C-alpha angles and dihedrals in degrees: 000000000000120000122243125242090260090054092054092048091050090049091050092050090048092051091049091048091049090050093049090048090052092051091047091049091051094051095044100040115013110033115112124239117298108185125191116199123208130182124219127248095267138034118209118224118193124185114227126202102248110002129056125279121306110231125208118199125186106219132191123193123198117189110202092175125092099239128070122248130192121222106222106171145357139197132195119218115204120199101207113059092019103237138139116220120204123223107259107166143007116221124220090204142343089245119258136183132305126196116235119173093339093310125107113227126184115255122216126255112255123215135192131190111266109275129179114279116212118214111192122214113278089009142099139228136186137204141169108236120202117201120197123190123239093210133032120269137151133217122234127209115276140060117326125194120213131190117202111205114196117192130202136160087267100052145288125296123197137203124185122204139165135218129190114222115197125204087251090055090053091050093047093048090050094048096057115038116196092023118119114239116197114221118185121241106236100188139013131185 
């Protein structure tokens, strides 16, 4: 028995609907992690006594995939001087202010050893990464390009960003070791 024209149209619409449902199911339930990395407005640079500068980077992670991933490590590549900084600590906060007897006093920055950071599917996470050099180096005035490499069991995600250090920034960083100096991120891609 041959189908009528209406039967064939209904079958075609059903096959298209089934295909679209399959694609939707894949993207909502089966797709692996797809993490986008963003860097905050400022990077903190802190002069240390004997090594190079410690660098604090505010990071946001958005997982557009369906499956969870766990961020296990990160490195920060600096263009000038050419150096790779390992992840040393993760900050709970950059400090802030606490009220005590009607007076606001600065609170200290708190650090933890770097621990894995889970990013659930269709979710986001954030952390403040602190990178500490293994060998001494100094920044010079000018534009510096950084590449943040974030590792997980599912791959590596990268984010490039630039900062402009002025001669005044270099002098201020040198005058006050162990003080955090915010430097604005001028470009991300």
